[in-house]
C-alpha positions in Angstrom: -2.4 20.9 8.3 -5.8 20.8 6.8 -6.9 17.2 6.4 -9.9 18.0 4.2 -7.5 19.0 1.4 -6.1 15.4 1.2 -8.0 12.9 -0.9 -10.0 10.4 1.1 -8.7 6.8 0.9 -10.8 4.0 2.4 -10.0 0.4 3.2 -10.0 -2.3 0.4 -11.8 -5.2 2.0 -14.0 -6.8 -0.7 -12.8 -10.2 -1.9 -14.1 -9.5 -5.4 -12.3 -6.2 -5.6 -9.1 -7.8 -4.3 -9.3 -10.7 -6.8 -10.0 -8.2 -9.6 -7.0 -6.1 -8.6 -4.7 -9.2 -8.6 -6.0 -10.2 -12.1 -6.0 -6.8 -13.8 -3.6 -4.6 -11.7 -0.2 -3.4 -12.5 2.6 -4.9 -10.3 5.5 -2.9 -9.1 8.2 -4.5 -7.0 10.2 -2.9 -4.3 12.7 -4.1 -1.7 10.2 -5.4 0.8 7.4 -6.7 -1.5 5.0 -5.7 -4.2 2.5 -2.9 -4.9 -0.4 -3.7 -7.1 -2.1 -0.7 -8.7 -5.2 -0.1 -10.8 -6.4 3.2 -12.2 -10.1 3.5 -12.9 -11.4 7.1 -12.8 -15.0 6.1 -12.0 -14.0 4.3 -8.8 -13.4 5.9 -5.4 -9.9 5.5 -3.8 -9.2 2.4 -1.8 -6.0 0.9 -0.4 -5.2 -2.4 1.3 -2.3 -3.9 3.1 -1.4 -7.6 3.3 1.5 -9.1 5.2 2.5 -12.7 4.7 2.4 -15.1 7.7 6.0 -16.1 7.4 7.0 -12.5 8.2 7.0 -13.2 11.9 4.6 -13.2 14.8 1.3 -11.2 14.9 2.9 -8.3 16.8 5.5 -7.8 14.0 3.0 -8.2 11.2 0.6 -5.7 12.8 3.6 -3.3 13.2 4.3 -3.6 9.4 0.7 -3.0 8.6 0.6 0.0 10.9 3.6 1.7 9.3 2.3 1.0 5.7 -1.1 2.6 6.7 0.8 5.5 8.1 2.6 5.9 4.8 -0.8 5.8 3.0 -2.1 8.6 5.3 1.0 10.7 4.9 1.3 10.3 1.1 -2.4 10.4 0.0 -1.7 12.9 -2.7 1.1 10.7 -4.2 -1.3 7.8 -4.3 -4.1 9.8 -5.8 -3.2 8.8 -9.4 -4.6 5.3 -8.7 -8.1 4.2 -7.6 -6.9 0.9 -6.1 -3.6 0.3 -4.3 -2.6 -3.0 -2.6 0.6 -3.3 -0.6 1.8 -6.9 -0.3 4.8 -7.1 2.1 6.6 -10.4 1.8 10.3 -9.9 2.3 11.4 -10.4 5.8 13.6 -7.7 7.4 13.8 -7.5 11.1 15.0 -3.9 11.1 12.4 -2.3 8.8 11.4 1.1 9.9 9.1 3.8 8.6 11.9 5.9 7.0 13.2 2.9 5.0 9.7 2.0 3.8 9.0 5.6 2.8 12.2 5.7 0.7 11.3 2.5 -1.1 7.7 3.3 -1.7 8.4 6.8 -2.9 10.8 5.3 -5.4 8.0 3.0 -6.6 5.4 5.8 -7.0 7.7 8.5 -8.4 9.2 6.1 -10.9 5.9 5.3 -12.6 
């Protein structure tokens, strides 16, 4: 697989950008949380992942972030319609795996 053909997605870290995304973004709910999207053609592509503290210990929260980041890398072309994407995972599920998350998020992005 040629990685150069996929669109580059960097991390969303700026507090100003995150606040702007919360205020002006489009919210789409899915089984495990919310995806906040914004489309601005003049901005480069950025994505962020937040997991609420009540989700469990640090090990489990980092596991959730890792599988969401893996989803972002695997589905960069699906996310390419949006310049900013923020994943907010807030529904606790002890048996969440990568396949379940992919099914839910693909439903969110294909549904539009």
